[in-house]
SEDRENLUM-527598 format. One record per residue (C-alpha): residue in three letters; x negated, z negated, y negated. Coordinates in nm, 2 decimals. Layout:
residues N
('ALA'; (X; Z; Y))
...
END
This chain:
residues 438
('MET'; (-2.68; -1.17; 2.33))
('SER'; (-2.98; -1.12; 2.11))
('SER'; (-3.03; -1.48; 1.99))
('GLU'; (-2.89; -1.83; 2.01))
('ALA'; (-2.70; -1.76; 1.69))
('ASN'; (-2.50; -1.50; 1.88))
('ARG'; (-2.43; -1.72; 2.17))
('LYS'; (-2.06; -1.76; 2.27))
('GLU'; (-1.91; -1.98; 2.54))
('TRP'; (-1.58; -1.93; 2.73))
('ASP'; (-1.40; -2.18; 2.94))
('LEU'; (-1.22; -1.98; 3.21))
('GLU'; (-0.95; -2.12; 3.42))
('PRO'; (-0.96; -2.08; 3.80))
('GLU'; (-0.84; -1.74; 3.93))
('SER'; (-0.88; -1.58; 3.59))
('GLU'; (-1.07; -1.26; 3.50))
('TYR'; (-1.26; -1.16; 3.20))
('ARG'; (-1.35; -0.80; 3.12))
('PHE'; (-1.61; -0.69; 2.86))
('GLU'; (-1.60; -0.35; 2.69))
('LEU'; (-1.92; -0.25; 2.51))
('ASP'; (-2.00; 0.03; 2.27))
('PRO'; (-2.25; 0.29; 2.39))
('GLY'; (-2.60; 0.17; 2.35))
('THR'; (-2.52; -0.20; 2.35))
('SER'; (-2.58; -0.47; 2.61))
('LEU'; (-2.46; -0.81; 2.70))
('ALA'; (-2.63; -1.10; 2.88))
('ILE'; (-2.41; -1.34; 3.07))
('LYS'; (-2.51; -1.68; 3.20))
('HIS'; (-2.29; -1.89; 3.42))
('VAL'; (-2.32; -2.25; 3.30))
('ILE'; (-2.09; -2.41; 3.55))
('GLY'; (-1.96; -2.26; 3.87))
('GLN'; (-2.00; -1.91; 4.01))
('PRO'; (-1.77; -1.60; 3.99))
('SER'; (-1.61; -1.48; 4.30))
('THR'; (-1.68; -1.11; 4.22))
('GLU'; (-1.90; -0.93; 3.97))
('TYR'; (-1.86; -0.56; 3.91))
('ILE'; (-1.90; -0.28; 3.65))
('SER'; (-1.57; -0.10; 3.60))
('ASP'; (-1.55; 0.27; 3.53))
('GLU'; (-1.19; 0.24; 3.40))
('THR'; (-1.25; 0.24; 3.03))
('PRO'; (-1.09; 0.44; 2.75))
('MET'; (-1.39; 0.40; 2.52))
('ALA'; (-1.54; 0.74; 2.60))
('ALA'; (-1.21; 0.90; 2.49))
('TYR'; (-1.21; 0.69; 2.17))
('ALA'; (-1.57; 0.78; 2.09))
('ASN'; (-1.49; 1.15; 2.13))
('LEU'; (-1.19; 1.11; 1.89))
('HIS'; (-1.42; 0.93; 1.64))
('ILE'; (-1.67; 1.22; 1.65))
('ALA'; (-1.39; 1.48; 1.59))
('PHE'; (-1.25; 1.27; 1.31))
('GLU'; (-1.59; 1.23; 1.15))
('GLN'; (-1.64; 1.60; 1.15))
('MET'; (-1.30; 1.64; 0.98))
('ARG'; (-1.40; 1.39; 0.71))
('VAL'; (-1.73; 1.56; 0.64))
('ARG'; (-1.55; 1.90; 0.59))
('ALA'; (-1.28; 1.75; 0.38))
('LEU'; (-1.54; 1.57; 0.15))
('ARG'; (-1.74; 1.89; 0.12))
('GLU'; (-1.43; 2.09; 0.01))
('GLY'; (-1.32; 1.81; -0.23))
('ARG'; (-1.66; 1.81; -0.40))
('GLY'; (-1.66; 2.19; -0.43))
('SER'; (-1.95; 2.25; -0.19))
('PRO'; (-1.96; 2.57; 0.01))
('PRO'; (-1.88; 2.54; 0.38))
('ARG'; (-2.15; 2.55; 0.64))
('GLY'; (-2.19; 2.86; 0.85))
('ASP'; (-2.10; 2.70; 1.18))
('ASP'; (-1.76; 2.56; 1.05))
('ALA'; (-1.66; 2.81; 0.78))
('SER'; (-1.34; 2.88; 0.97))
('ALA'; (-1.26; 2.52; 1.06))
('SER'; (-0.98; 2.33; 0.88))
('SER'; (-1.09; 2.12; 0.58))
('GLU'; (-0.81; 1.87; 0.62))
('PRO'; (-0.91; 1.51; 0.67))
('PRO'; (-0.78; 1.32; 0.98))
('ARG'; (-0.43; 1.19; 0.92))
('VAL'; (-0.34; 1.03; 1.25))
('LEU'; (-0.01; 0.89; 1.39))
('ILE'; (-0.04; 0.67; 1.69))
('LEU'; (0.26; 0.64; 1.92))
('GLY'; (0.31; 0.46; 2.25))
('PRO'; (0.53; 0.21; 2.44))
('ASP'; (0.53; -0.16; 2.41))
('ASN'; (0.20; -0.34; 2.50))
('SER'; (0.01; -0.01; 2.53))
('GLY'; (-0.27; -0.10; 2.28))
('LYS'; (-0.17; 0.11; 1.98))
('THR'; (-0.30; -0.15; 1.73))
('THR'; (-0.62; -0.18; 1.93))
('VAL'; (-0.67; 0.20; 1.91))
('CYS'; (-0.61; 0.18; 1.53))
('LYS'; (-0.86; -0.09; 1.47))
('THR'; (-1.12; 0.07; 1.70))
('LEU'; (-1.10; 0.41; 1.51))
('VAL'; (-1.10; 0.24; 1.17))
('ASN'; (-1.40; 0.02; 1.27))
('TYR'; (-1.59; 0.32; 1.40))
('ALA'; (-1.53; 0.50; 1.07))
('VAL'; (-1.65; 0.22; 0.84))
('ARG'; (-1.95; 0.15; 1.06))
('ALA'; (-2.06; 0.51; 1.05))
('GLY'; (-2.26; 0.44; 0.73))
('GLN'; (-2.11; 0.72; 0.53))
('GLY'; (-1.91; 0.51; 0.29))
('TRP'; (-1.57; 0.59; 0.44))
('SER'; (-1.27; 0.38; 0.34))
('PRO'; (-0.99; 0.50; 0.57))
('LEU'; (-0.63; 0.40; 0.49))
('LEU'; (-0.47; 0.19; 0.76))
('VAL'; (-0.09; 0.21; 0.75))
('ASN'; (0.13; -0.03; 0.94))
('VAL'; (0.49; 0.07; 0.98))
('ASP'; (0.57; -0.19; 1.25))
('PRO'; (0.78; -0.46; 1.08))
('ASN'; (0.75; -0.68; 1.39))
('GLU'; (0.38; -0.71; 1.34))
('GLY'; (0.36; -0.81; 0.98))
('GLY'; (0.03; -0.64; 0.90))
('TRP'; (-0.15; -0.83; 0.63))
('THR'; (0.13; -1.05; 0.49))
('ALA'; (0.45; -1.15; 0.67))
('PRO'; (0.68; -1.01; 0.94))
('GLY'; (0.95; -0.77; 0.81))
('VAL'; (0.73; -0.55; 0.60))
('ILE'; (0.56; -0.21; 0.61))
('SER'; (0.23; -0.18; 0.43))
('ALA'; (-0.09; 0.01; 0.38))
('SER'; (-0.44; -0.08; 0.27))
('PRO'; (-0.78; 0.09; 0.24))
('VAL'; (-1.04; -0.06; 0.48))
('SER'; (-1.41; -0.06; 0.38))
('SER'; (-1.55; -0.30; 0.64))
('PRO'; (-1.49; -0.38; 1.01))
('ILE'; (-1.17; -0.56; 1.08))
('PRO'; (-1.22; -0.89; 1.28))
('THR'; (-0.95; -1.01; 1.52))
('CYS'; (-0.97; -1.38; 1.57))
('SER'; (-0.61; -1.49; 1.53))
('PRO'; (-0.27; -1.33; 1.60))
('ALA'; (-0.17; -1.44; 1.25))
('ASN'; (-0.39; -1.17; 1.10))
('PRO'; (-0.40; -0.88; 1.35))
('LEU'; (-0.53; -0.63; 1.08))
('GLY'; (-0.74; -0.86; 0.86))
('SER'; (-0.61; -1.07; 0.57))
('ALA'; (-0.48; -1.01; 0.23))
('ALA'; (-0.68; -1.15; -0.06))
('THR'; (-0.60; -1.51; -0.16))
('SER'; (-0.74; -1.76; -0.40))
('ALA'; (-0.99; -1.87; -0.13))
('PRO'; (-1.34; -1.71; -0.13))
('THR'; (-1.42; -1.50; 0.18))
('ALA'; (-1.74; -1.37; 0.34))
('LEU'; (-1.58; -1.06; 0.49))
('PRO'; (-1.42; -0.79; 0.28))
('ALA'; (-1.17; -0.73; 0.56))
('ASN'; (-1.03; -1.08; 0.48))
('ALA'; (-0.97; -0.99; 0.11))
('LEU'; (-0.77; -0.67; 0.13))
('LEU'; (-0.51; -0.56; -0.13))
('PRO'; (-0.23; -0.40; 0.07))
('LEU'; (0.07; -0.21; -0.08))
('VAL'; (0.38; -0.37; 0.07))
('TYR'; (0.74; -0.28; 0.10))
('TRP'; (1.01; -0.52; 0.22))
('TYR'; (1.22; -0.41; 0.52))
('GLY'; (1.35; -0.76; 0.61))
('HIS'; (1.40; -0.71; 0.99))
('ALA'; (1.17; -0.72; 1.29))
('GLU'; (1.34; -0.42; 1.46))
('THR'; (1.36; -0.07; 1.32))
('ARG'; (1.70; -0.01; 1.47))
('ARG'; (1.86; -0.28; 1.24))
('ASN'; (1.85; -0.04; 0.94))
('PRO'; (1.69; 0.30; 1.02))
('LEU'; (1.81; 0.45; 0.69))
('LEU'; (1.62; 0.19; 0.49))
('MET'; (1.32; 0.22; 0.72))
('ASP'; (1.31; 0.60; 0.66))
('ARG'; (1.33; 0.55; 0.28))
('LEU'; (1.05; 0.29; 0.28))
('ILE'; (0.82; 0.51; 0.49))
('ARG'; (0.87; 0.79; 0.24))
('ASN'; (0.81; 0.56; -0.06))
('LEU'; (0.49; 0.45; 0.10))
('GLY'; (0.39; 0.81; 0.16))
('GLU'; (0.45; 0.89; -0.21))
('ASN'; (0.21; 0.61; -0.31))
('VAL'; (-0.05; 0.74; -0.07))
('LYS'; (-0.02; 1.09; -0.21))
('GLU'; (-0.07; 0.96; -0.56))
('LYS'; (-0.38; 0.78; -0.46))
('TYR'; (-0.52; 1.08; -0.28))
('ASP'; (-0.46; 1.31; -0.59))
('ILE'; (-0.70; 1.11; -0.80))
('ASP'; (-0.95; 0.99; -0.53))
('VAL'; (-1.14; 1.26; -0.35))
('GLU'; (-1.35; 1.01; -0.13))
('ALA'; (-1.03; 0.82; -0.03))
('ARG'; (-0.86; 1.14; 0.07))
('ALA'; (-1.15; 1.26; 0.28))
('SER'; (-1.16; 0.93; 0.46))
('GLY'; (-0.81; 1.00; 0.60))
('LEU'; (-0.55; 0.76; 0.73))
('ILE'; (-0.44; 0.61; 1.06))
('VAL'; (-0.07; 0.50; 1.11))
('ASP'; (0.02; 0.22; 1.35))
('THR'; (0.38; 0.24; 1.47))
('PRO'; (0.62; 0.01; 1.65))
('SER'; (0.70; 0.05; 2.02))
('SER'; (1.05; 0.16; 1.93))
('PHE'; (0.90; 0.49; 1.82))
('GLY'; (0.78; 0.55; 2.17))
('THR'; (1.09; 0.47; 2.38))
('GLY'; (1.45; 0.55; 2.32))
('THR'; (1.78; 0.62; 2.48))
('GLY'; (1.83; 0.98; 2.39))
('ALA'; (1.75; 1.28; 2.18))
('ASN'; (1.97; 1.15; 1.89))
('ASP'; (1.80; 0.81; 1.88))
('HIS'; (1.68; 0.70; 1.54))
('ARG'; (1.32; 0.70; 1.65))
('HIS'; (1.29; 1.08; 1.62))
('LYS'; (1.40; 1.07; 1.26))
('LEU'; (1.15; 0.79; 1.18))
('ILE'; (0.87; 0.98; 1.35))
('LYS'; (0.95; 1.28; 1.14))
('ALA'; (0.96; 1.06; 0.83))
('CYS'; (0.60; 0.95; 0.91))
('VAL'; (0.49; 1.30; 0.98))
('ASP'; (0.64; 1.43; 0.65))
('ALA'; (0.54; 1.13; 0.43))
('PHE'; (0.18; 1.10; 0.54))
('LYS'; (0.12; 1.48; 0.61))
('ILE'; (0.02; 1.39; 0.97))
('ASN'; (-0.21; 1.65; 1.14))
('VAL'; (-0.29; 1.46; 1.46))
('ILE'; (-0.06; 1.26; 1.69))
('LEU'; (-0.22; 1.03; 1.95))
('VAL'; (0.01; 0.93; 2.24))
('VAL'; (-0.12; 0.62; 2.42))
('GLY'; (-0.05; 0.62; 2.79))
('HIS'; (0.30; 0.77; 2.80))
('GLU'; (0.35; 1.10; 2.97))
('LYS'; (0.71; 1.16; 2.88))
('LEU'; (0.65; 1.08; 2.51))
('ASN'; (0.35; 1.31; 2.51))
('VAL'; (0.57; 1.60; 2.64))
('GLU'; (0.83; 1.52; 2.37))
('MET'; (0.57; 1.53; 2.10))
('GLN'; (0.42; 1.85; 2.23))
('ARG'; (0.76; 2.02; 2.24))
('THR'; (0.85; 1.90; 1.89))
('TYR'; (0.52; 1.91; 1.70))
('GLY'; (0.28; 2.10; 1.92))
('SER'; (0.31; 2.42; 1.71))
('GLN'; (0.25; 2.23; 1.38))
('LEU'; (-0.02; 1.98; 1.45))
('THR'; (-0.25; 1.85; 1.73))
('VAL'; (-0.10; 1.62; 1.99))
('VAL'; (-0.34; 1.43; 2.22))
('LYS'; (-0.26; 1.19; 2.50))
('ILE'; (-0.52; 0.91; 2.54))
('PRO'; (-0.54; 0.63; 2.80))
('LYS'; (-0.43; 0.28; 2.74))
('SER'; (-0.67; 0.03; 2.60))
('GLY'; (-0.81; -0.19; 2.88))
('GLY'; (-0.99; -0.52; 2.85))
('VAL'; (-0.88; -0.87; 2.80))
('ARG'; (-0.54; -0.97; 2.65))
('THR'; (-0.54; -1.33; 2.52))
('LEU'; (-0.19; -1.48; 2.54))
('PHE'; (-0.17; -1.76; 2.28))
('TYR'; (0.05; -2.05; 2.35))
('LEU'; (0.01; -2.18; 2.00))
('PRO'; (-0.18; -2.34; 1.85))
('ARG'; (-0.46; -2.28; 2.10))
('PRO'; (-0.54; -2.00; 2.34))
('ALA'; (-0.44; -2.11; 2.68))
('PHE'; (-0.48; -1.82; 2.93))
('LEU'; (-0.68; -1.50; 2.96))
('PHE'; (-0.54; -1.20; 3.14))
('LEU'; (-0.68; -0.87; 3.24))
('ILE'; (-0.49; -0.54; 3.18))
('HIS'; (-0.62; -0.25; 3.39))
('ASP'; (-0.58; 0.10; 3.27))
('HIS'; (-0.30; 0.16; 3.51))
('ILE'; (-0.14; -0.19; 3.54))
('GLN'; (0.07; -0.37; 3.28))
('VAL'; (0.00; -0.73; 3.36))
('VAL'; (0.11; -0.92; 3.05))
('ASP'; (0.43; -0.86; 2.85))
('LEU'; (0.46; -1.03; 2.51))
('ASP'; (0.81; -1.17; 2.54))
('HIS'; (1.06; -1.25; 2.26))
('ALA'; (0.97; -1.62; 2.26))
('TYR'; (0.60; -1.55; 2.21))
('ARG'; (0.67; -1.31; 1.93))
('GLU'; (0.88; -1.57; 1.75))
('ARG'; (0.60; -1.81; 1.77))
('VAL'; (0.36; -1.55; 1.63))
('HIS'; (0.60; -1.48; 1.34))
('ASN'; (0.62; -1.86; 1.26))
('LEU'; (0.24; -1.87; 1.27))
('GLN'; (0.21; -1.57; 1.04))
('LEU'; (0.44; -1.73; 0.78))
('HIS'; (0.27; -2.06; 0.80))
('THR'; (-0.07; -1.89; 0.76))
('TYR'; (0.05; -1.69; 0.46))
('MET'; (0.15; -2.02; 0.29))
('TYR'; (-0.12; -2.26; 0.41))
('GLY'; (-0.40; -2.04; 0.54))
('GLN'; (-0.55; -2.07; 0.88))
('ILE'; (-0.56; -2.43; 0.99))
('ILE'; (-0.79; -2.43; 1.30))
('ALA'; (-0.90; -2.75; 1.46))
('PRO'; (-1.27; -2.72; 1.56))
('PRO'; (-1.38; -2.79; 1.91))
('PRO'; (-1.48; -3.15; 2.00))
('GLY'; (-1.82; -3.24; 1.86))
('VAL'; (-1.82; -2.96; 1.60))
('SER'; (-1.79; -3.06; 1.23))
('ALA'; (-1.51; -2.89; 1.04))
('THR'; (-1.76; -2.82; 0.75))
('SER'; (-1.99; -2.62; 0.98))
('ALA'; (-1.74; -2.45; 1.21))
('ILE'; (-1.70; -2.07; 1.17))
('ALA'; (-1.41; -1.86; 1.30))
('GLY'; (-1.44; -1.48; 1.28))
('GLY'; (-1.73; -1.50; 1.04))
('GLU'; (-1.55; -1.73; 0.80))
('ALA'; (-1.61; -2.10; 0.75))
('LEU'; (-1.30; -2.30; 0.85))
('THR'; (-1.30; -2.48; 0.52))
('GLU'; (-1.26; -2.15; 0.34))
('LEU'; (-0.96; -2.04; 0.54))
('THR'; (-0.73; -2.32; 0.44))
('LEU'; (-0.51; -2.30; 0.14))
('ALA'; (-0.36; -2.59; -0.06))
('PRO'; (-0.04; -2.45; -0.22))
('SER'; (0.16; -2.66; -0.47))
('SER'; (0.53; -2.73; -0.43))
('THR'; (0.76; -2.60; -0.70))
('VAL'; (1.14; -2.66; -0.74))
('ILE'; (1.31; -2.34; -0.86))
('SER'; (1.67; -2.33; -0.97))
('PHE'; (1.89; -2.07; -0.80))
('ASP'; (2.01; -1.98; -1.15))
('ASP'; (1.66; -1.84; -1.22))
('LEU'; (1.67; -1.61; -0.92))
('ASN'; (1.86; -1.29; -0.86))
('ILE'; (1.91; -1.28; -0.48))
('LEU'; (2.01; -0.95; -0.32))
('ARG'; (2.07; -0.85; 0.04))
('VAL'; (2.05; -0.49; 0.15))
('GLY'; (2.37; -0.41; 0.34))
('ALA'; (2.57; -0.67; 0.52))
('GLU'; (2.42; -0.95; 0.72))
('THR'; (2.57; -0.81; 1.04))
('MET'; (2.65; -0.44; 1.06))
('ALA'; (2.79; -0.25; 1.35))
('PRO'; (2.65; 0.10; 1.42))
('SER'; (2.84; 0.39; 1.27))
('SER'; (2.95; 0.51; 1.62))
('ALA'; (3.14; 0.18; 1.66))
('LEU'; (3.37; 0.24; 1.36))
('PRO'; (3.72; 0.39; 1.40))
('ILE'; (3.75; 0.76; 1.37))
('GLY'; (3.76; 0.85; 1.00))
('ALA'; (3.67; 0.50; 0.88))
('THR'; (3.38; 0.44; 0.64))
('ARG'; (3.18; 0.13; 0.57))
('VAL'; (3.28; -0.11; 0.29))
('VAL'; (2.91; -0.19; 0.24))
('SER'; (2.66; 0.09; 0.31))
('GLU'; (2.32; 0.03; 0.48))
('MET'; (2.14; 0.10; 0.15))
('GLN'; (2.36; -0.10; -0.09))
('PRO'; (2.20; -0.41; -0.25))
('VAL'; (2.46; -0.69; -0.23))
('PRO'; (2.43; -1.00; -0.46))
('ILE'; (2.42; -1.33; -0.28))
('ASP'; (2.56; -1.65; -0.43))
('PRO'; (2.36; -1.94; -0.28))
('GLY'; (2.63; -2.19; -0.38))
('LEU'; (2.89; -2.04; -0.15))
('PRO'; (2.91; -2.16; 0.21))
('GLY'; (2.79; -1.91; 0.47))
('SER'; (2.53; -1.75; 0.23))
('GLY'; (2.28; -1.77; 0.52))
('LEU'; (1.99; -1.85; 0.29))
('LEU'; (1.87; -2.17; 0.46))
('ASN'; (1.53; -2.11; 0.63))
('CYS'; (1.54; -1.75; 0.52))
('VAL'; (1.23; -1.55; 0.40))
('LEU'; (1.28; -1.39; 0.06))
('ALA'; (1.06; -1.12; -0.08))
('LEU'; (0.96; -1.14; -0.45))
('MET'; (0.98; -0.79; -0.58))
('ALA'; (0.77; -0.64; -0.86))
('PRO'; (0.95; -0.57; -1.19))
('PRO'; (1.09; -0.22; -1.24))
('ASN'; (0.87; 0.04; -1.41))
('PRO'; (0.92; -0.01; -1.79))
('ASP'; (0.85; 0.36; -1.85))
('GLU'; (1.17; 0.46; -1.67))
('SER'; (1.46; 0.47; -1.91))
('GLU'; (1.73; 0.52; -1.64))
('ARG'; (1.82; 0.24; -1.40))
('TYR'; (2.00; 0.30; -1.07))
('ASP'; (2.18; 0.08; -0.82))
('GLU'; (1.93; 0.12; -0.54))
('GLU'; (1.62; 0.08; -0.75))
('ILE'; (1.52; -0.25; -0.59))
('LEU'; (1.47; -0.07; -0.26))
('ASP'; (1.18; 0.13; -0.42))
('LEU'; (1.00; -0.18; -0.56))
('THR'; (0.69; -0.32; -0.39))
('VAL'; (0.64; -0.68; -0.28))
('THR'; (0.44; -0.93; -0.49))
('GLY'; (0.50; -1.24; -0.28))
('PHE'; (0.73; -1.43; -0.05))
('LEU'; (0.95; -1.73; -0.08))
('ILE'; (1.09; -1.95; 0.20))
('VAL'; (1.42; -2.14; 0.14))
('LEU'; (1.39; -2.48; 0.29))
('SER'; (1.67; -2.67; 0.12))
END
């Protein structure tokens, strides 16, 4: 650490391990304040060299794409190389480090000093991205993304509170899916992915620099594992490839998935298998971090179980409404404490409470609340309510299922469109969220 201002202190439990991964050319000084470690070593099991090589290749693609976008002649040494910017799809099993790879590559790009603003796309509704669980979203990133809380894994959306970091004031484009798992309604998921791709295309058509910066797509673990060739994940992967014009697929630590992608897309685009992300995984037993675990490149030590994910979802919703409420350590004033580069006082929101009559709301549910798969229907039978049909909900009827539900507030329809259609609400973006408490 270069100065006292950069000094950090960790309180490690007995029998715990901590692993530091540093960028090339950086160093770290460690001082043991109390106690002595049982073992000190420098590990050669790190994926950072592979990630750095990927960044260099993507940087070259961005430069060629920007040169072509501005009408400059190609250089002699790359006249025959493709001028397409990097459009990357990252796949992998659960807990393989897909989001870590996304953030690493995005942060490398924005730190390159070339003015890149890569588009980070999150199609994992279980993660929540920049807003709340149950959405897919995309946002341009122009500054490094901090990660100091599981409530904001990719940075924060802009709020009324001032922020010091641009990554905490992003303006994502959000579509509402309404479930944490992609298998709940794969048809709707496919449609939303293609809607998001259309918006990205429109942006790239008018912004040469944004197009040259490229995009990186973070995917759910359900894309990486499935039960057979007819599983919905193959259709959703194809939807991502088509919607975002993917030209590079990165497979994180999964040999079988890499073979599948090579067989399916190897002739159309580049498929690369990369090692899992190593380092420290912090398992948060909310509201404070409790344990630190080490994940080696070849060992899966910590699995994020369903109960943990439920707690993270609750924290994300609470953070969306009230901001990050973090208690400073003993002896540290709340007015001087800083978390992830932001003052704690600037992370807290003070929302007002408003009573809204249900008569002023038009509440719709996409499909039925519970819907059996098509394979479970009798031969020749069809659904009464399709997976894509918006169904009006009467909150006054018993069994409406609205209590403690999260509702997405949709943007108004485009006034320039003269024709309205039944499923128009599926193509609208999200402007906010509402939680029904009583």
